[in-house]
N, C-alpha and C positions, 0 to 999 in steps of 0.2 A: 504494500500500500504506500502511496506517496501523498504526503500532505504539503500544501503549497504556502501556508501562511504561518511560519514557525519561528520561534526563538530557539536556537540551538547552542549547546555548550559542551566543550570538551574539558574535563576537570582532572587534574593530577594533584594528589595530595602526597607529600613526601616528608619522611622523617630522616634527614641526613645523619650520617655517622659523623662523629667528631673529626674535624679536619677534612671532611669531604668537600671537594670543589663543587659547590651547589650551582655555580654559574655554568659549568659544563653540562650539568644535568638539564638545566632549563633551556640551554641552547639547542638541544636535540629536538627534532620534531616528535620523537617518541622518547620521553625521559627514561624509560625502562632500559634503553640501550646503554646508558651511562651510570645509572643510579647504583650505589652500593647499599644505601640505606633502604628501609621499607618504602614501598610505593603503592598507592591505591588509585586506580584509574577508572573513570566512568564517563559516560556521555548522558546528557539529559536534553529533553526537548519539550517545549511548551507549545501546544497547538493554539494559536491565537483565536481560531474560530470557535473552539469549544472550551478552552481553558483546561483541557485534559493535559496531563503531564506524563511523560514517558522517561523511564530510567533504564539505561543499558549498562550492564556490568557482567563480566565473566561469561560472555556469550549468551546472555538472557535479557530480554526486554520485558519490562513490567509497565502496564498502563495504570495510571491513577486518575479516575474520572472525577471531574469537577462537578460540584453541585451548585448551581445558580451563581457561577462566577465568584466563588468565595475564596479562591487562592489556597484553599486547604489541600488541593491535589499536589501542588508543588511541595508544600510542607511535608505532607505524608510521604511523598516520593523520596525526598532527601532523608527524612528520618528513617525510612526503611533500610537505608544503607549503613546505619550506625553500627550494627552488630558485625557485619562483614568488614567494615572499615576498622573497627577496633581490633579484630583478629588479624587483618592484613598488616596493619601498622604497629601492632603490639602496644596499643594505648588503651586507656580505660573507655568505657561507654560514655562517661561524662565528657571526656576530651573529644571523642568522635561526634557527640551531640553538639558541642561547641562549633566544630568544623561545619557540620550540616547547617547550623543556624547561620553562620557567617555566609556560606555559599548561597543560601536562600536570600539573605539580605542583599548580597552583591548582585544576584541575578534579577531581583525585583527592584533594586535601587532604592531600598527603604533606608533613608538617612538615619532615623532613630535606631533601627536594628543594627545598622553598620556601626554606629557609635557604641552600642552596647556589646558588640561582638568580641571585643578583646583581641582584635586582629588588626595589624597595620597593613594597608593595601594601597596599590596604585594601579590605575589604568595607564598603560604605557604604549608608546608608539613603536618602540623597538625592543627586542629582547635584551640588548646590551644595557638598557637603562636599569635592569635589575641590579647590576653591580653598584650603581650609585645609591639605589634604595637600600640595599643591604649595608653599605657603608654608613649611610645616614642613620640607620638603626643600631649601629655599633657592632655589626657582624654577630648578631646573637647566636649562641649555640644552644643546642637541645630544644630548638623551636620547630614548629611544624611549618613547612613551606607549602604554598598552594599556587598552582598556575591554572588560570581559567582562560580559555579562548571562547569568545561568545559574540553574538551579534546583538547583545542587550541594547546597545545604543545605535544599532544599524537597522537597515531594512530587513523585513521578514525574508526568510529563505525557504526553499523546499527541503523536505527531509523524507527519505525513504525509511519505512518501518517494516522490519521483518521479525521473525521469532528470535533471531539471534543477534540483532544489532540495529543501530540507527546509522543511516548513511547521509552525510551532508558534506558540502564543500567547506574546507577550513581556510581557504585562501583569504577571504576578506573579513575574518573575524577579529574583533578587538582582543586585546591581550591585557590581562590583569595578573599581577603577582601579589602575593600576600605572605606575611610572616606572623605567626601567632605571638601574642605577648605572654602566653602560658607555655610551659615546658611540656615536652612529650610525656613526661612522667607524672604530670599533675592529675 
């Protein structure tokens, strides 16, 4: 099935090892090629026509249906990832819940929720701008790093939905980097 009016996002959540060159990880189109620390990857899609939310991870797509455009579908979809995220990243359910909360706030551009998220983030024009962001934050260690590619502020795109994945072009997506203020072990 192909949907034409969508917000799409590719999300990578990474727990770098001490002294790991995070910049090299984020530079790769697929961070798994370079990461030594734990990595959790997933794609999400919001169908603007129905407000239904789709989550794709580990070769499986799950649809979360919206009820009267209430935005609960996106919240439920992201919260559904907390247990597998906790396991993959070796973090607590509380930490993965904070990550899901931040991602929902970022994708919905909810200023109050972003402020409450306990995560520093920037929408960037180029991946190499991550280096200055990391330096500005004092090169924090033991923090969770998040890279999101999304058309949140762009035009809607088409997205193919199958049982095992979401297919969309990643060429014109915006790029956000984030670093948690909380540690991986919190």
